[in-house]
C-alpha positions in Angstrom: 32.5 11.0 3.4 36.1 12.6 3.5 37.8 13.0 0.7 40.9 10.3 1.6 38.2 8.0 2.3 35.9 8.8 -0.7 38.8 8.4 -3.1 40.0 4.9 -1.8 36.4 3.8 -2.1 36.9 4.8 -5.5 39.9 3.0 -6.3 38.6 -0.2 -4.7 35.9 -0.4 -7.2 37.9 0.6 -9.9 40.6 -2.1 -9.1 37.8 -4.8 -9.7 37.0 -4.1 -13.4 40.9 -3.9 -14.3 41.1 -7.8 -15.6 38.4 -6.5 -18.2 34.9 -7.5 -16.9 33.7 -3.9 -16.7 30.3 -5.1 -15.8 27.3 -3.4 -15.4 27.2 -4.0 -11.1 30.8 -2.5 -11.1 30.1 0.4 -13.2 27.0 1.0 -10.8 29.2 1.0 -7.9 31.6 3.7 -9.8 28.6 5.9 -10.8 27.5 6.0 -7.1 30.9 7.1 -5.9 31.2 10.0 -8.7 27.9 11.1 -7.6 27.3 14.6 -6.5 24.9 14.7 -4.2 21.7 17.6 -4.9 22.6 20.5 -2.7 19.7 22.9 -3.4 16.7 22.2 -2.3 13.6 22.5 -3.5 11.7 24.9 -1.3 13.7 27.5 1.0 11.8 27.8 4.1 13.1 30.8 5.3 12.0 32.8 2.3 8.4 30.1 2.1 7.5 29.6 5.7 5.9 25.8 5.5 2.5 27.2 7.0 2.1 29.1 3.5 3.5 26.3 0.8 1.3 23.9 2.3 -1.9 23.8 0.0 0.2 26.1 -2.1 -1.2 23.9 -5.4 -4.5 22.9 -4.3 -7.9 24.7 -5.0 -8.9 24.5 -1.1 -11.7 26.1 0.8 -9.5 28.8 1.4 -9.3 29.6 -2.1 -12.8 28.7 -3.0 -13.7 31.3 -0.5 -11.9 33.9 -2.2 -12.6 33.0 -5.8 -16.5 31.7 -5.6 -19.8 33.6 -5.0 -20.9 33.2 -1.6 -24.0 31.1 -2.1 -21.7 28.7 -4.5 -19.1 28.3 -1.9 -22.1 27.5 0.5 -23.5 25.1 -1.7 -19.8 23.5 -2.5 -18.9 23.2 1.4 -22.9 21.5 1.6 -21.8 19.1 -0.6 -18.2 18.1 0.8 -19.7 17.9 4.7 -22.5 16.5 3.6 -23.5 14.8 0.6 -25.8 17.1 -0.6 -26.0 17.3 -4.4 -24.7 20.0 -6.1 -27.1 22.2 -8.7 -25.2 22.1 -12.0 -26.0 25.1 -13.0 -23.1 26.2 -10.6 -20.6 23.7 -12.2 -19.9 26.8 -14.8 -18.9 29.0 -12.1 -17.0 26.6 -10.2 -15.2 25.7 -13.1 -14.2 29.8 -14.1 -13.0 30.3 -11.2 -11.0 27.3 -11.1 -9.8 27.7 -14.6 -8.6 31.4 -13.8 -6.7 30.0 -10.4 -5.3 27.4 -12.1 -3.9 29.4 -14.9 -2.6 32.7 -12.5 -0.5 29.4 -11.3 1.1 28.8 -14.8 -2.0 25.7 -15.6 -2.2 25.2 -19.3 -4.0 22.0 -19.4 -6.5 20.5 -17.3 -6.7 16.3 -16.6 -9.6 14.5 -14.7 -7.6 12.6 -12.5 -9.0 9.2 -12.4 -7.8 5.9 -10.4 -8.8 2.7 -12.8 -8.4 -0.6 -12.2 -5.2 -1.3 -12.7 -4.0 0.3 -9.4 -2.3 3.3 -10.5 -4.1 6.9 -11.4 -4.8 7.7 -14.6 -4.9 10.6 -16.5 -5.5 12.5 -20.1 -4.4 15.7 -20.3 -6.4 18.5 -22.3 -5.6 22.4 -23.2 -7.1 25.4 -21.7 -7.0 27.1 -25.3 -9.7 26.6 -28.0 -8.5 28.8 -31.2 -10.9 31.2 -32.6 -11.0 33.2 -35.6 -9.8 36.1 -33.6 -7.1 34.4 -31.8 -6.8 32.1 -28.7 -9.6 31.5 -26.4 -9.1 30.3 -22.4 -12.1 28.2 -22.2 -13.3 25.8 -19.4 -17.0 25.6 -19.4 -18.7 23.8 -16.2 -19.4 20.1 -18.6 -15.9 19.7 -18.8 -15.5 19.9 -15.3 -18.0 17.8 -14.0 -18.0 14.7 -17.1 -15.1 13.8 -19.6 -14.9 11.3 -22.0 -11.8 9.0 -21.8 -11.3 5.5 -24.3 -11.8 3.0 -21.7 -11.4 0.1 -24.2 -7.9 -0.5 -22.8 -8.5 0.0 -19.1 -9.6 -3.9 -17.2 -13.3 -4.4 -16.9 -13.2 -7.7 -15.6 -16.0 -8.6 -18.5 -18.3 -6.1 -17.4 -18.2 -5.0 -21.0 -16.9 -6.2 -24.1 -13.5 -5.2 -25.4 -14.7 -3.4 -28.5 -17.0 -0.9 -26.3 -14.8 1.6 -25.7 -17.0 4.7 -24.1 -16.2 5.5 -20.5 -17.0 8.4 -18.4 -15.0 10.3 -16.1 -17.2 12.6 -13.3 -15.9 14.8 -11.4 -15.6 14.4 -7.2 -16.0 17.6 -5.1 -15.2 16.0 -2.1 -11.7 15.6 -2.6 -10.1 19.0 -4.2 -8.5 19.7 -7.6 -4.6 20.0 -7.9 -1.6 21.6 -10.0 1.0 19.2 -10.7 4.3 21.1 -11.9 6.3 19.3 -14.2 9.6 20.6 -16.0 8.1 22.6 -18.5 4.4 23.2 -17.1 2.1 22.6 -15.0 -1.5 20.9 -14.9 -4.6 21.2 -13.2 -5.7 17.6 -11.7 -9.3 17.3 -10.6 -10.1 14.1 -8.9 -12.8 12.1 -11.0 -14.8 8.4 -10.6 -14.8 6.2 -13.9 -17.4 4.4 -15.1 -18.8 2.7 -18.2 -21.3 3.6 -21.0 -23.7 1.7 -19.0 -22.8 3.3 -15.5 -20.6 0.6 -13.8 -18.1 1.2 -11.7 -14.6 0.9 -13.3 -12.3 2.6 -10.8 -11.4 2.1 -7.3 -13.0 5.7 -6.0 -16.5 4.9 -7.2 -17.0 2.0 -4.8 -15.0 3.9 -2.0 -17.4 6.9 -1.9 -20.4 4.3 -2.4 -19.0 2.6 1.0 -18.8 6.0 2.9 -22.5 6.6 2.2 -23.6 3.5 3.6 -21.1 3.8 6.5 -23.0 7.5 6.9 -26.8 6.4 6.6 -26.1 3.9 9.4 -23.8 5.0 11.7 -26.0 8.8 11.9 -28.8 6.5 12.6 -27.1 4.3 15.3 -26.1 7.7 16.8 -30.0 9.1 16.9 -31.1 6.2 18.0 -28.6 6.4 21.0 -29.9 9.9 21.8 -26.7 11.7 19.9 -29.6 13.3 17.9 -27.4 16.5 16.9 -25.1 14.4 14.6 -26.1 15.1 10.4 -22.6 13.3 9.6 -20.4 10.7 10.0 -16.8 10.1 7.9 -14.5 7.8 7.7 -11.1 8.6 8.9 -7.9 7.0 7.5 -4.4 8.0 8.4 -2.1 5.3 5.9 1.9 4.6 7.1 3.9 4.1 3.6 7.1 1.7 4.3 9.5 2.1 0.9 12.8 1.2 0.1 15.4 3.6 -1.8 18.3 2.6 -3.6 20.7 4.3 -5.9 19.3 4.3 -9.7 22.6 2.6 -10.8 21.8 -0.3 -9.3 18.6 -0.3 -10.2 19.0 0.2 -13.8 21.0 -3.1 -13.6 18.9 -5.1 -12.5 16.2 -5.9 -15.3 14.1 -7.8 -12.5 13.6 -4.2 -10.7 13.0 -2.6 -13.8 10.0 -4.5 -14.5 8.9 -6.2 -11.4 10.2 -4.1 -8.6 11.8 -6.8 -6.8 14.7 -9.1 -6.9 14.3 -12.5 -8.5 17.5 -13.3 -7.4 19.9 -12.3 -4.3 21.5 -14.3 -1.6 20.7 -12.9 1.5 23.4 -10.4 2.6 26.2 -11.1 5.0 24.3 -8.7 7.4 20.7 -7.9 7.4 18.5 -6.4 10.1 19.8 -8.5 12.6 21.6 -6.1 14.5 18.4 -3.8 14.9 20.7 -0.8 13.9 18.8 1.0 10.7 15.3 1.1 12.6 14.9 4.7 13.6 18.9 5.5 13.2 20.3 8.6 12.3 19.0 9.6 8.8 21.4 9.9 5.7 22.0 13.2 4.3 21.5 12.0 0.9 18.3 10.5 2.1 17.1 13.4 4.2 17.6 15.5 1.2 15.4 13.8 -1.0 12.6 13.6 2.3 12.5 16.9 2.5 12.2 17.6 -1.4 9.5 15.4 -1.5 7.8 16.4 1.5 8.1 20.1 -0.2 6.3 18.7 -3.4 3.6 17.4 -0.9 2.9 19.9 1.3 2.1 22.2 -1.9 -0.3 19.4 -2.7 -1.9 19.6 0.5 -1.3 16.2 1.8 -0.2 16.2 5.4 2.6 13.8 5.4 3.4 14.4 9.8 6.3 11.7 10.0 9.5 10.2 8.5 12.4 7.7 9.5 14.3 4.9 9.0 12.3 1.6 9.4 13.7 -1.9 10.1 15.3 -3.2 7.2 18.4 -1.7 5.8 17.6 1.0 3.0 13.7 0.8 4.3 11.9 4.1 5.6 8.5 5.0 6.2 6.4 8.4 6.3 2.9 8.6 7.6 0.5 11.4 7.5 -2.0 13.1 9.5 -5.6 11.5 9.3 -8.3 12.8 6.5 -11.4 11.5 5.4 -10.9 8.1 3.5 -11.2 9.3 0.4 -8.9 11.9 0.2 -6.6 9.8 2.2 -6.8 7.4 -0.5 -6.3 10.0 -3.2 -3.4 11.6 -1.3 -1.9 8.1 -1.0 -1.7 7.6 -3.8 -0.1 11.2 -5.3 2.4 10.3 -2.6 4.0 7.5 -4.1 3.8 9.1 -7.6 5.5 12.4 -5.6 8.4 9.7 -4.2 9.2 7.8 -7.1 9.5 11.6 -9.2 11.5 12.7 -6.8 13.9 10.3 -5.9 15.0 9.9 -9.6 15.7 13.8 -9.5 17.9 12.8 -6.6 19.3 9.0 -8.3 17.8 7.0 -6.4 14.7 5.0 -6.7 12.1 4.5 -4.9 10.7 1.2 -4.5 7.4 0.3 -2.9 6.8 -3.5 -3.6 6.0 -5.6 -0.6 9.2 -8.0 -0.9 12.2 -6.2 -3.0 14.6 -8.5 -0.6 14.2 -11.7 0.2 15.7 -12.1 3.8 15.2 -8.7 4.9 11.8 -6.9 6.0 9.2 -6.5 3.3 7.1 -3.4 3.1 3.2 -2.7 4.3 0.9 0.3 4.4 -0.5 0.1 8.2 -4.1 1.5 7.5 -4.9 3.5 10.8 -8.8 3.7 10.6 -11.5 5.4 12.2 -14.9 6.9 12.5 -15.8 10.6 13.4 -19.0 12.8 13.8 -19.7 16.3 12.0 -18.9 17.7 15.4 -15.4 16.3 15.0 -15.8 13.9 17.9 -13.7 10.3 17.3 -16.4 7.5 17.5 -14.0 5.3 18.7 -12.6 7.0 21.3 -13.2 4.8 24.4 -12.7 7.7 26.7 -11.2 7.0 31.0 -14.5 5.4 32.1 -14.9 2.4 28.5 -17.3 0.2 30.2 -19.4 3.1 31.0 -19.6 4.7 26.9 -22.2 3.0 25.6 -22.0 4.6 22.2 -18.2 4.0 22.2 -19.1 0.3 23.0 -21.8 0.1 20.5 -19.4 1.4 17.7 -16.3 -1.1 19.1 -18.8 -4.0 19.4 -19.9 -3.4 15.6 -16.3 -3.6 14.6 -15.6 -6.4 16.3 -18.5 -8.3 14.7 -17.7 -6.8 11.4 -14.6 -8.3 11.2 -15.2 -11.3 12.6 -18.5 -12.1 10.5 -16.6 -11.1 7.0 -13.1 -11.9 7.8 -12.3 -13.8 4.4 -13.5 -10.4 2.7 -11.4 -8.4 4.6 -8.4 -10.9 3.7 -9.7 -10.8 0.1 -9.2 -7.1 0.1 -5.1 -7.2 0.6 -5.1 -10.8 -2.0 -2.5 -10.0 -4.5 0.8 -11.2 -5.7 3.1 -9.2 -4.2 1.4 -9.2 -0.8 1.9 -13.3 -0.6 5.6 -12.9 0.0 4.9 -10.5 2.6 1.9 -12.1 4.7 2.5 -14.6 7.4 6.4 -14.1 7.4 7.6 -13.0 10.8 7.6 -9.9 9.5 4.0 -8.8 8.3 0.8 -9.6 10.3 -0.8 -13.2 9.5 -2.7 -14.7 7.0 -5.5 -15.6 9.7 -7.4 -12.2 10.7 -7.5 -11.5 14.5 -8.4 -8.3 16.3 -6.0 -6.5 18.9 -7.9 -4.9 21.6 -5.0 -4.7 24.6 -5.7 -6.0 28.5 -8.0 -2.6 29.6 -10.4 -3.0 26.6 -10.3 -7.4 26.8 -10.9 -6.6 30.6 -14.2 -4.7 29.2 -15.3 -7.3 26.7 -14.9 -9.9 29.3 -17.0 -8.3 32.3 -19.6 -7.5 29.7 -19.5 -10.8 28.6 -20.0 -12.7 31.8 -22.6 -9.5 33.1 -20.1 -8.6 35.6 -19.4 -4.9 36.8 -16.3 -3.3 35.4 -13.6 -3.4 38.5 -11.2 -1.3 37.1 -10.6 2.2 38.4 -11.1 5.5 35.8 -7.7 7.2 35.4 -4.0 6.4 33.6 -1.2 5.3 35.3 2.5 6.4 35.0 5.8 5.1 34.2 8.3 5.9 36.9 11.8 5.5 35.8 13.4 5.8 39.2 15.2 8.6 38.2 14.7 11.9 40.2 15.2 14.5 36.9 13.1 12.2 34.6 8.8 13.4 34.8 6.3 11.0 35.0 4.9 10.1 31.6 1.2 9.0 31.6 0.8 5.3 30.3 -1.5 3.9 27.9 -3.9 1.5 29.0 -3.2 -1.3 26.7 0.7 -2.0 24.8 0.7 -2.1 21.1 0.8 -5.4 19.5 3.1 -5.3 16.0 2.0 -9.1 15.1 -2.0 -8.3 15.0 -3.4 -7.7 11.5 -6.2 -5.8 13.1 -5.3 -3.9 16.2 -6.8 -1.6 18.2 -4.3 1.2 19.1 -6.3 4.0 21.5 -8.7 5.6 19.5 -8.6 3.8 16.0 -7.9 0.6 14.1 -4.8 -0.1 12.5 -5.1 -2.9 9.6 -1.6 -4.1 9.4 -2.0 -6.4 6.4 -2.7 -3.8 3.4 0.0 -4.0 0.8 2.8 -1.3 0.2 2.2 -1.2 -3.1 -1.7 -1.4 -3.0 -4.3 1.7 -3.4 -5.9 2.0 -0.1 -9.2 2.7 -1.8 -10.3 -0.8 -2.2 -9.0 -2.7 2.0 -11.4 0.7 3.0 -14.1 0.2 0.5 -14.5 -3.4 1.9 -14.0 -2.1 5.2 -16.6 0.9 5.4 -18.9 -2.1 3.5 -18.9 -4.7 6.7 -18.8 -2.2 9.1 -21.9 -0.1 7.7 -23.6 -4.0 7.7 -23.0 -4.1 11.5 -23.8 -0.8 12.3 -27.1 -1.6 10.3 -27.7 -4.5 12.6 -26.9 -3.3 15.6 -29.2 -0.3 15.4 -31.8 -2.8 13.8 -31.9 -4.9 17.4 -31.6 -2.2 19.4 -35.0 -0.9 17.9 -36.5 -4.0 18.3 -35.5 -4.1 22.2 -36.9 -0.4 22.2 -40.0 -1.4 20.7 -40.3 -4.8 23.7 -40.6 -2.0 26.1 -36.4 -1.8 27.2 -35.0 1.5 27.8 -32.3 2.5 24.6 -29.1 2.2 27.1 -30.7 -1.3 28.8 -31.5 -2.4 25.3 -28.1 -1.3 23.5 -26.2 -3.3 26.6 -27.8 -6.0 26.0 -27.3 -6.4 22.3 -23.6 -5.4 22.7 -23.5 -8.3 25.1 -25.0 -10.9 22.7 -22.5 -9.6 19.6 -19.5 -10.0 21.9 -20.5 -13.9 23.2 -20.8 -14.3 19.7 -17.6 -13.0 18.1 -15.3 -12.7 21.0 -13.5 -15.6 19.3 -11.6 -13.2 16.8 -10.3 -11.4 19.7 -6.5 -12.4 20.6 -3.9 -10.4 22.2 -0.8 -12.7 22.1 2.1 -13.6 19.2 0.2 -14.1 16.0 3.8 -15.4 14.7 3.5 -18.5 16.9 2.7 -21.7 16.2 0.5 -22.0 19.1 -1.6 -19.0 17.9 -2.3 -20.8 14.3 -3.3 -24.2 16.4 -5.8 -22.4 18.5 -6.9 -20.2 15.7 -7.8 -23.3 13.8 -9.9 -24.6 17.1 -11.8 -21.4 17.2 -12.6 -21.6 13.4 -11.1 -18.4 12.1 -10.3 -19.3 8.3 -6.3 -19.0 7.1 -6.7 -18.3 4.1 -2.6 -18.7 2.9 -2.4 -17.0 -0.3 -4.1 -15.1 -2.9 -5.7 -17.8 -5.2 -7.1 -19.0 -1.3 -8.8 -16.0 -1.0 -10.0 -14.1 -4.0 -13.0 -16.9 -4.5 -14.2 -15.3 -1.2 -15.3 -12.2 -3.1 -17.5 -14.1 -5.6 -19.3 -16.4 -2.5 -23.0 -15.8 -1.9 -22.1 -13.7 1.3 -20.1 -11.1 -0.2 -22.3 -10.5 -3.2 -25.0 -9.9 -1.1 -23.6 -7.7 1.5 -22.0 -5.4 -1.5 -25.1 -5.0 -3.2 -27.3 -4.6 -0.1 -25.4 -1.2 0.7 -25.1 -0.3 -2.8 -21.3 -0.9 -3.0 -21.0 -2.9 -6.1 -23.5 -4.5 -8.0 -22.9 -8.7 -8.5 -21.8 -8.2 -12.3 -19.2 -5.0 -11.1 -17.9 -7.5 -8.0 -17.4 -10.1 -10.1 -15.7 -8.0 -12.3 -13.0 -7.0 -9.6 -12.6 -10.8 -9.1 -11.5 -11.6 -12.8 -9.5 -8.6 -12.6 -7.7 -9.7 -10.0 -7.0 -13.1 -10.9 -5.9 -12.0 -14.3 -3.4 -9.5 -12.8 -2.3 -12.6 -10.6 -1.2 -14.4 -13.5 -0.1 -11.7 -15.4 2.2 -10.9 -12.6 3.7 -14.6 -12.2 4.3 -14.7 -16.1 6.3 -11.9 -16.1 8.7 -12.9 -13.2 8.6 -16.4 -15.1 9.6 -15.2 -18.2 12.3 -12.8 -16.5 13.5 -15.5 -14.2 14.0 -17.5 -17.1 15.5 -14.4 -19.2 17.9 -13.4 -16.5 19.2 -17.0 -15.4 19.7 -17.7 -19.2 21.4 -14.9 -20.4 23.2 -13.4 -17.1 23.5 -16.0 -14.6 24.8 -19.1 -16.5 27.2 -17.5 -18.9 29.2 -15.8 -15.4 28.7 -19.2 -14.4 30.1 -21.3 -16.7 33.0 -18.6 -17.4 34.1 -19.0 -14.0 34.0 -22.5 -14.3 36.5 -22.6 -17.8 38.5 -20.4 -15.5 39.2 -22.8 -13.1 39.2 -25.9 -15.1 42.1 -23.5 -17.1 43.7 -22.7 -13.7 44.3 -27.1 -13.0 45.3 -27.6 -16.1 48.2 -24.8 -16.0 49.0 -26.1 -12.6 49.3 -29.4 -12.9 51.4 -28.8 -16.2 53.7 -26.0 -14.3 54.1 -28.2 -10.9 53.5 -31.9 -11.9 51.7 -34.3 -9.6 50.3 -32.3 -6.6 47.3 -32.9 -4.7 44.3 -30.5 -6.4 41.9 -32.4 -4.6 40.7 -29.1 -3.0 40.4 -27.2 -6.5 38.8 -30.5 -8.4 35.8 -30.7 -5.8 35.3 -26.7 -6.2 34.7 -27.1 -10.0 33.0 -30.6 -9.6 30.6 -28.8 -7.4 29.9 -25.8 -9.8 29.9 -27.8 -12.7 27.1 -29.7 -10.7 25.4 -26.6 -9.6 25.4 -25.5 -13.3 24.1 -28.8 -14.3 21.3 -28.5 -11.5 20.5 -24.6 -13.1 20.2 -25.9 -16.6 17.7 -28.2 -15.6 15.2 -26.4 -13.5 15.2 -23.9 -16.6 14.2 -26.1 -18.5 11.7 -26.9 -16.3 10.6 -24.1 -16.0 10.7 -23.2 -19.7 8.7 -26.3 -20.5 5.7 -25.3 -17.6 5.8 -21.7 -19.3 4.9 -23.5 -22.5 2.0 -25.6 -20.7 0.6 -22.2 -19.1 -0.5 -21.1 -22.6 -2.8 -24.1 -22.6 -3.7 -23.5 -18.8 -4.2 -20.2 -20.3 -7.4 -21.4 -22.5 -9.3 -22.9 -19.2 -11.2 -21.4 -16.3 -9.0 -18.4 -15.0 -8.8 -19.6 -11.7 -7.4 -23.4 -13.1 -5.0 -20.9 -14.7 -4.3 -18.9 -11.5 -3.8 -22.0 -9.5 -1.6 -23.3 -12.3 0.5 -20.2 -11.6 0.7 -20.9 -7.5 1.1 -24.7 -7.6 3.6 -25.1 -10.7 5.1 -22.4 -11.9 6.3 -20.6 -8.7 7.6 -23.1 -7.2 9.5 -23.9 -10.3 10.9 -20.2 -9.9 11.7 -20.4 -6.7 14.1 -23.9 -7.3 16.0 -21.4 -10.1 16.5 -18.9 -7.7 17.8 -21.3 -4.9 20.3 -22.7 -7.4 21.1 -19.6 -8.7 21.5 -17.6 -5.0 24.1 -20.9 -4.3 25.8 -19.7 -7.2 26.5 -16.5 -6.0 28.2 -17.5 -3.6 30.7 -19.5 -5.1 31.4 -17.6 -8.7 34.0 -15.4 -8.7 33.0 -12.1 -7.3 34.6 -10.0 -10.1 32.2 -12.1 -12.7 28.8 -11.8 -11.1 26.4 -9.5 -13.3 23.7 -8.4 -10.6 24.2 -6.2 -8.1 24.1 -8.0 -4.3 21.9 -7.1 -1.8 25.0 -6.3 0.4 25.5 -3.4 -1.7 22.0 -2.0 -3.0 21.2 -1.8 1.1 23.6 -0.2 1.9 25.9 2.2 -1.0 23.7 5.0 -1.5 
């Protein structure tokens, strides 16, 4: 920005407060205009090449190979790659090496880093220093690496234990590497762990994910061996989560109580310019934002998080970052780290990163596209169709297993992404609808149709090309199918993209569900093929028959068209596909018989563990809506109503003075403005009284069944909150701009 333009903007901002109403909103604008951008990068890539920076703060294989005895390193690799149990006697050796490495990097403390059912990460720091009679000694025995004992009393348990039963355990997860977090005054060694109760019940999101990965491995390897691929020893699930988020200036953030407490705006009229010009998507990244991105990426590189892409997303002030694929467990840990690093780095740049699914009504919300696939220990992607997918029996069996899983358990998959934040996004013309369906693309749909009909595939092998009609431009190979951005579960070349995951949620739970239902389907496919081979059919013939039967039964989940259209909703209903519109409709699925059976059968969640998660999610929903409703009432009462009433007083005073000064003059227009304003103020007050009455009633509902309590919030409180917001947003368009207390969307989305 030139000095002349900058000074002009500052002057204009100052003029808005000359009337004595120096609101937090205008103060925020002045702060932003006077803010100096951070010009010193976290890392100088000339001094520290990117390849050297990556994994610098990770106790990775390269480091372990150097520091551990060969036998210990080999055992640890087998544990990580093949799930073999690690000899407890080796824990002291690993712990000592890990401690020496961390201390050499400046770490003074260590922590077991885990993911309780809050949806966030948790940590309790302990010093390496142990005082002795002769002075301080740095100690980190194997027992402290393997097991920790935090106070579990205040973490959500969903009724799986009494609140007075405080003991909980964290246990080292050797499949996810330890790392060092740098802070202003020190460094801390973080050890990824599981978290369980005294009784051994899982109280976290990692334990079920690890169990689901074991289930997939067991039945995928069994299936591949059955199909003749005898050399495979292990199959993993790979995930690459694309992360969408918003950035706004910290001064605006601090002037919005709703953003501080909830991460989304409870009030705000749609901006005159939103995303309709389509000029933000993949546009040039602003210098200040790029500086933040590069600093955040540098921190993530040190932590071994393989962030790959960055770009402007479709809504103003919205952006996206995406990593390279990793194993599901590590990808889950890294995504949690990414959100933490982004939040911390944004503050250093005077910004705030928002991960809520719908921070700003009227513009696109944010999701987390969960790109999922499976790979064997030889590096082969099991969802790679090759040039002749019709003849690739292994691919067809695995693909069919996924299709069957998503169709048979679509309600559970829908429940995995059900929570209050995602209710604002799912089903709108910006995100996949609540109806779960699968997009395969034109080419694979042809293959499926041929298989179902028992006809040979007519498509010739080889890819077509795109020709631009310009001699100097090269021909580009054309993919077999286009992409479908409206599909909740889309095949995109060699993976499935689960697009309905919320931007703020941990990917651990959706992937746990996805892995579990796919494991059940792989088990089913293998069992059916085994039965037919025992009856005398050749393996390939048996596999083709099972594939044809499964696709015939489950093809109704396949849809290549526009998932947003009314026609599809009607068609989906005809097909019998469930449409669970919101969290309250989706969550009860988790405690249905089929859900309990599939999770228990594959040892992912015992019945009481699953029920506890249902209770936690219901409680979280109620707490979220309760906070939103209390804030709605507070902001409307203490900020919006006073501003509207003051403007009302100004209008009334102006009318009186005008009549006194001019006499009998036509003031119909001004009187109409005052009359309309008075009506809106009265309507806002009435709607607030209704909301507050409901909030008093919610305390009585709380004593009833938890599900009834959640229904009360869904059917009564949320509509009442929406009524308050509608009137308040209308007032925003009427009240003198200099009086409006909250930063407006047109400012937050464009001034940063």
